[in-house]
N, C-alpha and C positions, 0 to 999 in steps of 0.2 A: 445416895444411889442416883447415878445419872439416868436420864430417860431416853438417850439416843445411843445406838450402837452401830458401828460401821464394820461390816464384814467385807474384805477386799480380796479380789483375785489379781491376776496379772493384768487383766483387761477390763474387769467389771467390778462394780461396787453394789452391795446390798446394804441399805440403811434401814434399820427398824427402830421404832421409838414408841413411847407411850406418853405423849404430851399431857393427856388427861389423867394419867396414873392408872389406866385400866389395862386391858389386854393390848399388847403392842400391835402396831400396824406397819406395813411396808411404806416407808416414806420415800424411798428412791430405789430403783433397780435399773441399772443401765451401765453406760460407759464409766470406767474407773474415775473416781474423784480423788483429790489429794488426801494424803494421810492426815495432814493438819487441817482438817475441815472444821470450819466454825459452825457448829450445830445450831447456834442461835440464828445465824444468817439463813440456814436452810429452813428453819422453822418460820422465820419472818417471810421468806419468799413464798412459802406454802400456806401462809395464813389465809383464811377464807373470808370473803365477804358473806353477809347473811342475806340470802334471798327471801323475799316475802313468801308467806304461806308455809313456812317451815317451823319446826320446833325452835324454841329459844336457844337450845343447845344442839348443834348439828351432830347427829349420831355418828360415831366413828366407824369407819370401814376397817375393822381390826382383823387380825389373823383368825379370830373366831368371833364373827359379828354377833352381837347380843340383842335379842328382842327387848331385854330389860332396859337398854339404853335408848330405845326408840328406833332401832334399825328395822326398817320395813322390807328389806330385801331378803335374800336367802340366808337365814340365820345359820350360824355355825354350830350351835349347840341346841338340841331339842331333847327334852326329857322331863320327868316329873317324879315326885315322891308322894304317892297317894294323892295325886291331883294337885299337889303344891310344889313349890320350889321350881317352877317351870320358866321363870323369866328373871334370872338373877342379874347381878352386876359384879363382875370380877374386878379385883384390884391387883395390880402388880406388887408382889410382896418381896421377891428376891431374884437376883440375877447372878449367875455364876458363869465363868468362862473357863472351859477346860484347856488343857495344854495344846490340843489340836485346833483350838479356835472355836469349838462348838459353844454356842451361847445357850444356856439353860435358863428359861424364864418361868418363874413360878408365880402363878396368879391364884388368888383365893377368894372364895365367897363364903364367909362364916355363916351368913344367914341361911344360905341354901345347903350348907354342909358339903361343899365341893372344892376340890383343889385341881387346878389345871397346870400341867407342866409341859411347856413347849420347848422343843429343841430345834435350833437353827444352825446350820453350818454352810460354809462356802469352800469348796475344794479349790485351792489356789492353782493347781496344775491344770485342771480341766474346766474351771469356772462353773461347776455344777453345784447348785444349792440343794440342800436336803432339809426337809421339814417333817416333824412328827409331833404328836401330842399325846399326853396321858391324862385321863380324867380319873380322879380318885374320889370315892365316896367317903367323906370324913364325918358324915352323920351317923346316927344310931340305927336308922331304918333303911331298907333297900331303896335304891334309886333306879328307876326305869330309864335307860338310855335309848333314845330313838335315833339320834343322829349326832355325829361329831365330825365336822369337816373343816379343813383349813383353807382360808381365803387368801389369795395373793393379789394385792391391789396392783394394777397396771396403769401406766400413764395414758393420757388421752390419745397420743399418737398411735397406740396399739388399737387400731380401729378396723382391722380385718381379721377374720378367724379362719383357721384351717382345722377341720375336724375329721374324724375317721368313721367309716361305716363299712358295710360289706355283708357277706353271708358265707356259708360253706362254699368252698372253692373260689371265693372272690373276696378274700380278706384284705385288710389294709387299704381299701379304697379311700380316697380323700375328697373333701369338698371344701371349697373356699367361698366366703361370703363377707360382705361388709358386716361389722358387728351390729346386729339389729337392736331395736329398742326393747323387744321382748327377750326374756332369758332363753339361751340355748341350752337345752338339757339333754344329757346323755346318761341314761340309766341302764344298768345291766343287772338282771335278776336271774341269770342262767346258772349261777353257781360256779362259774369259771369266767375268765376274762371275756370270752365269747368271740365268735367270728365277726359279729356285727358291731362291736364297740371296743376297739383297742383303747385302753384308758389313758388317753392323752389329748391335749389340745395345744395348738400353736396360735398365738396372736402376733400381729405385726403391723408395721406401717402399711398404709394402702399401697398395693401393687408391689409388695416385696417379692423378691425373686430368689433364685438359687444363690446369687452372689451380691445382691444389693438389698439394703434396708435393715432396719432394726426388727428383730423377732424375739419373742419370748416363748419358750416351750415348757410345758408342764406335763408330768407323767405320774400316775399313781401306781407304785410298785405293789400290786396286790393281785392274787390269783382267784379271788372270789367275786362277790357282787360289788358293784361300785356305782357312785353317783358323781357326775361332773356337771357343773353349771358355769356358764359364762354369762355374766349379768352386767348390763349397763344401768346405772342408777339414774334417777330423775335429775340429779345435779350434775350428771356427766361423768362422775367417777365410775370405774369399772373394776371387776375382779373376776377371777376364776377360782371356784371352790371345788376341792377334791376330797372325797371321803368314801368310806365303805357304806353301801346300801344295806340297811338292816331290816329284817322281817319284824313284824309286831312281836314284842316280847322276847326278842332274840338275845338282848343283852340286859341283864339285871345285875346291878352292882350291890352286893351285900356290904355291910359296914366294913370299911377298910380295903375293899376290893378296887382294882384298877383296870381300866380298859385303855389299850394303846391303839392309836390309829395306824393304818398302813403308812408307809413313808412316801412322801411326795418329793419328786426330783424335778428340778427346773434349771434352765440355763438361759442367759441372754446372749445374743449375738448381734453385733453391728455389721456383720458380713453376710447377711441373708441366711437362707436355710443351710447352705453348706457349712458355715461357721457353727450353727446350732448342732448339726449332725456330727461334725467332727469332735465337738466337745462331749456330746453324749457317747460317741463311740469310744473315745479315750477313757471316759469314766467307767464304762462297762468293762473295758479291757483291764483297767488298773484297779478298780475298786469293787467290782461285782464278781467277775469270773475267776475261778481257780483253774485257769487254763493258760498254758504258755505255748503258743503255736510255734515259737522259735525253737523250742526243745522237742516238741512232738507235733510235727506237721499234720494237718487234717487229712486222714487217709481217704482214698477214693472208696466209696461204698458201692456194694450191690445189695439192694433190698429185694427180697423175693416176692413181695405182695402182688404187684401188678403182673409179675411174671407167671406165677402159678396159683395165687390165691390159697385156698385151703387144700389143694391137691398135692400132698406131700408123699413122695415116693423116694426111698433111699437112693436108688440108682440114678434117678433123675436129678436129685439134689447133688449127688457127687459129681455128676456130669456138669451141672451148673457151676460147681466150685472150680472144676478144671477150666471150663470156658471163661469164667470170670477172671481167673488168674491170667489167661492168655491175653485178655484185653487190658490188663494193668490194674485190676481191682485189688485193693489192699485190706478191705474189711468186708466180710460176708455176714449179712444179717438175715436170720430166719424169722419171718414174720408170722402172723396169726395162723393157727391151725395145728400146732405141735402138741397140744396138751388135752387132758380130759377126753371127751368124745366130741371133738370140735371139727365137724365136717362142714359146717356152715355157721352163720352167726346166731343160730337159734339155741345153741347148747354149749355147755362146757365151761363157760367163764366162771371162775372161782375155784375150779378143780385144778390146781397148779401142780399136776403130776404128768409126766411124759406119757403120751398116748403110744403104747407099745404096739398097737395095731399098725401104726405108721412108722414108728421108730423102734424096732425091736432092740431091747437091751439098753434103751436110752439114747441120748444125743452124742455119746462119746465117739461113735463112728464118724459123725459129720464134723465134729470139732477137730478130730484127728485129720480128716481129709483137708479141712481148711488150713490147719497149721502146716501140713505137708506142702502146701502151695505157698507158704510164706505169708499168709493172711491172718488177721485176727478175726474173732468170732463175736457176733452180737445176737441178742435174742429179744423178741417182742413180748411184752407183758401188758395187761390192762388190769392192774391190781385193784382198782377202786370199784370194779363192777362184778356182777354176778348174773348169770342166766337163771330164770326159774327152773329150766331143765338142767339142773346140775346137782351133784351130790351135796355140795356145800349148802345150797338153798334148801334142799329137802331136809337137811339136818338142822339148819338154823334160819328159818324164815323170819325170825325176829332180828336178824343182823342187818336189815336194810333200812335206809332212810324212808320213813313213812309216817303217815298220820293215821292212827288207829281208827277204824270205823269207816274209812273211805278207800276207794279204789286208788291204787298207786299206778299212774300211767307208766307203761313201758316205753323205752326208747332204744331202738336197735335191738329189740327183744331182750332187754336187760334192765336190772335194777341197779341202784347205787348202794354199795355197802356203807354202813355207818362206821367209818374208820376211827371216829373219836371214841368208840366203845373199846375199852381195854382189851377185851377178848378178840375183837376183830383185828385191832392193831397188831396184837401178838401173833395171830394166825398168819397175817400177811408178811410180817417181818420174818417169821420162821421160814415160810415158804420161799421167799425171795433170797434170804440169806443162805438157805440150803442149796439152792441152785448156784449161787455165786461162789459157794465153798466147794461144792462137788465138781463143778465144771470150770474150765478156763474161759470164762466169759469176760470180755473186755468192754462190753457196751450193752446198754439196755435201751430199747425203744419203748418208752413209757407212754402208753396211749390212754385216752379218756374220751369215750365216744358218745356221751349223751349229756344233755342239760339236766340240772336238778329241778325236780318238780315235787311239791309237798315234801320238802326236805326236813322231816320231823325226826328228832332224836329224843326218845323218852317223852314225846308229846310236845317238845319245844322246838322252834325253828333252829336248825343246826348248821347252816352254811358257814358261819364264822368258825365254829369248833371243827367242822370238817376240813376247812382250809388250813387251820393251824395244825391239825393232826397230819395232813399231807406233808407239810413242811417238816414235822418231826420224823415222819417215816423216811423221807428222803435223806434227811440229815443223819439218821442212825445208819442207814445203808451205806452212805458215803464214808462215815466214820469207820465202819467195819471193812469196807472195800474201797479205799481211797483212790485206787488206780482205775476203777470202773467208771466209764463215762455214761451219762444218762441224757437221753434226748427227751425234751418235753414235746409231746404230741397230744392233741385233743381233736381228733378228726381233722388233723392239720393244725390250723392257726387258732384253735379255740382257747388256748391257755398260754399266753405270752406276756410277760411283764418282767420288770427288773428283779422282783422278789423270787420268782420261780428260778431265775438264772443264778441265784445264790446256791442252788442245789443241782443244777443241770448245766450241760456244756454244749448243747446243740438244740436248735429249734427246728421242728418240722413245720415250716412256715405255711404250707397249704397242702391239702390233699390233691390240689390241681397242679400237675406238672406240665400242662400245656404251656409251651414257652411263650406264646402270645399273651396269655393271661398272667403268667409269671412276671412278664415285664412290668405290668401295672402293679401287681402285688408287691414285687421286690422294690419298686419305687417307694411306696408308702412305708414298707418295712425299714428302708435305709434311713429314714428321717430320724429314727431313734436307736437303731441297732446295727452293729458292725457286720460285715459280710462273712467272716469266718465261722460264724455259728448258724448261718442261714442254710439249712438243709435244702439243697436244690438239685434235683435229679434229672437226667436225660430220660425222657419218656419214650414209650413205644409209639409207633405210628399206625393208625391214628390214635390220638390221645384217648385214654379210657374215660376221662371225665367230660370231654367236650366233643369228641369225634373229629376234631380238627387234625389235619395232616400238615406237618411242617418239615422243612429240610433239616438234615442232621446237624449241619453247621450252625444253624440258628438255635437249635436246641442246646448245642454244646456251649455256645457263647453265653446263652442265658444262664446255664448251670455253672459256668466258670466263675461268675462273680458271686459265689457263695461257697458252701462246703459241698463239693460236687459228688454225685453218685449216679448210679444207673438203676432204673426201675423197669426192667424188661427181662424177657427170657433169652439169655445169651445163647442157649443151646439151639435156638431156632434161627440164628443168624447165619448167613452164608460166610464163607471165608473172606470174601471181599468186604462184606459189611464189618466183620470182626477186625480186619486190618484197618478200616477207616476209623472205627471206634477206638482202637488202640492208638492210632495217631492223634486223635483228639484228646484222649486221656493223657498221653505224653505231653501234649501242648499245655494242658492244665497243670501237670506236675512241674513243667518248666517255669510257670509263672506263679505258682501258689504261694511261694514265700512273699513275693511282692503283694499279691492280692490280699493276703491275710495279715499283713503287718503294716501296710502303707496307709496313706490318707485317702479316703473315699471322696470323690467329687461327682456331683451331678452337674451336667452342663445345661445352661440356658440355650434353647434352640429357637430358631425363628419360624419353625413349622411344627404344628402339633402332631404331624404324622411321624416326626423324628424324635426318638428318645435316646439320649446319650449320657454316658457316665464313664468313670474310670478311677484308677488307683495310681497315686504317685508315691514312690518310695520316700521314706523319712528323710533321706539325704538329698532328694530331688534328682538323683542320677538316672533313674529309670521310671517308666510309666507305661501303663496299658489302658487304653480307652476302647469302649465299644460304641458303635453307632448302630442303632436298630430302628427299623421302620415298623410302625404299628399298623399302618394302612397305606393305601396308595395316595401319594401327595397330590395336591391340586395343581401344582405347576410342574414344568418339565424337569427341573433340576432340584436337587436337595440344596439347602443353604450351606454356606461354609460353616464348618464346626470350629468354634473358638475353644481351645483347650484351656485348662485351668491348673494351677498349682505347680507349674514348672519353675525352675530356678532362674531368676533374671540374670542376664549376662552370660547365659550358657547356650551353646549350640548342641542340638540333638540330631541324631540320625533317626529319621522317620521311616518306618516300613509298614506295609499293609499285610493282613491275612484275610483273604476273601474266600469264604467257603464256596464249594460248587453249588450252583443254583441261586446264588445271592444276587447276581448282577441282572439288571433289567435290560430291556431292548434299547440299543443305541447303534449308531453307525460308526463310531470310533471312540477311542480312549483319549483321555486327557494326557498331556505330556507328563503329568505327575504319575498317572497310572502306568504309562508306558515305562517310566523310569523305575517304577516299583517303590517310589519314595524319594528320599534325598536328605540333605543336611540343611537345617533351618535353625534360626535363633528362637529362643523361648518367647521373645517379644512378638515376633511374627506369628508364631503358632497360637499365642494367646490373644493377640489383638486383631490380626488380619484373619486368621483361621485357615482351616484346611478345606479346600473344595472336595466334597465327597463324590465318589462315582455314583452312577444311577443304580439304585437298588430296587429289587422287587419288593412289594409289600410283604411284611412278615419275614424279613431277612435281616442279616446283620454282618458286620465286618469288624475287625480289630485293627487298631492303630497302636503300634509298639514304638517306644522311644527309648533311646540310649544316649547318655551324655557322650559327646565326642571328646 
C-alpha cells in the first residue's frame, strides 16, 4: 500500500499521505503538479529538522490530529469510553479509490475500538475538494463522542485570514487580519448556521486581492451548530479545522454505530478571490443545486410581507395581484398571516389550516387570481415552530424541544418543535403535503425565526438529530413535489450553507433589503455563492429595517445582481411610479440570462467608497457591470474602473445606464459621457479602465458591453 496519493484538477493538486502510517495529512495543496510526480522527492523536500525543546518524534498535523501522538493543538477527535480510550493512535489500514476518483482512507485503532473512514475527492471541473469522515464504534460498550473535526494543513504563505461575522440584517460581513499566533475560533451554538457566523474561512498570501494572490477557501456544509478553528502551531505549521459543535452527551455511539461529519468543501485559487468564488459558484451550480436557470429563468417575485404584513384582505390581495402583474411580476408570494388565528406573531404557528376569517373558502380565490394574470403562486410556512397560543401546542405541549424541569425561553413568542420525534415529523409532512396537493403552489418560502435554546429531546441534547430530521423532511417533500421550489429563510440569512442547498433553490440572504446594506451583505455572500439564488428585493422607501431612503435606480441595480423581487405594496404606487418600476423590471428581464449563467467578477477599486462587480457571459461576448458608491468619496473624482473577464483581442461597444438622481454635482460631462459610451478594446477596458462619472453617495450605474 502506497503512502502518498495525488488528487489532481485542471489547475490544482491536492497531495495527501501518511508517511508515519497513521492518519493521512495534507502534504501539498496548490498549483497543479505533474502527474508523474516523484513522491520520494516531495517527502525529502518536506523532511523536517528537529528543533530543540520538542518531542523526539514531531507530532503529525494530520486530517484528524491526535492527542495520543503528542499533538498539543486543536485535536480532531475528542471522546471517551467510561473515561478510557480518550487518546488513541490510529493506523492507516486500507485505501480504496472509487471510479470518480474519491479516495476512501480507512484508519483503525483496535485498542480503543474505533474505526475512522475519511473520504477525499477533488472535482476536476471546478477544482473543489470535498472531505468527510465517519467514526464507527467497533468496541463492545458505548463510546461518548465529544468532537470530530477535519483539519486541512495549509502552507506558510497562507498568512492572512478572512473570516465572517455579522448579525440579523447585517449578515456576511467580512474581517481580514494577519494570521495571529493565538487560534482564531468561530463557534456557533444557535442551532442553525446563524446570522453571526457563516461557516467558512479564507486564508491567503498577505495582501491578496480580488485578482491577485494565492487563496484557500474552506466551508462546512452544515445547517446546525459548528466549530471552525484557524491555528498556527509553535513550529510555524498551520491548519483550519472544521466540524460540528456538539452539546455534552449529544452523540453516544453504541456498539457498531457510526457518526458522520458534515462535509467540508474547499478550493485553491492562484487568481485571488475571484478565482476562488468562480470555482465555488461553478461547483454549487453543477454539483449541489437541482436547478437549471437556462430552462426555467428566475421569475420576478412580489412578496407581500413588507407590503401588508399580517393584514390580509381578499379584495386588497386581488388588487395587489393585478398591480403586480402590471409592473412585470411573475411570481406572487403570500407571506405570514394566512393560517390559524395569525393576526400578529403571538399566535397561530403550528396550526397549518387556512384562516377562513381572512380567506373565506380557502386560498383558491387568490391562486386563481394569480394564475389569471399569468403568474405562479408561492406560500410562506414556518414548519419548525409553534406558538404557545395555538391549538397544536395546547394539544401537544410535549412536542417541543425542551429540558424538563426548566423554563424554555421563548423567541419571537414561539417554541421549536422537536421534528426528530416521529409523530411531529408525520404531522408536519401531512400538513405541508396536503397544501401542495390541494393547491397549485409552485414555491415555498420556508422560514425559521429563532435560535435553539435548551434543545432537549427526551432529555438529551438534540440539535444534531433536529438538523438531520429537517433534511429528511425537505427531501421527502421534494420527492413528492419535485417541481416545487423552496427558499431557505431564517429571519433572513440565518441558515445558509451548501447542505441546505441540496434541498432548496433560493436563499433569502437577509431580512434587510436596504440597498446600501445589501451592497455589503451581497459582497460577502458572493465569495461562496452564485447570484441566481440570492433573493434580493426592491424595498419600499424608507427602508423598513433601517429607515434609510434611497433612489429607485440604486435599489434596482442592487437587486438586479441576484434573484430579483419586490417587497412593497404596489397598490399604493402612483401610475408614474408603476411605469418606472415596470421599466426597471424589464431591464432586469433583459439581462437575467446573462446575470444568472455568466461568470461573476468583483473588481478591485482604488477607493473604498466605490464597490464594483459584474457578470461576463460564458463566451465572453457580453457583460454587465455595476459601479456603486457606498459613501461620499474623499477626492473630487472616482478612480477609473478596470473591468475584468473580457475576451482578449475583442472590441466591445460600451454603454451606460445611469438612473435618475445618481449623478453628483459638476459643471460638465466628460467626452465619454457626452457620447454615451463608445467602442473599445478588451485590453484598454481591463488595463486602462473606464473613467466614471461623478456619482452621489449611495448611488449606482450600469456599464453594458457587447462584442462588436
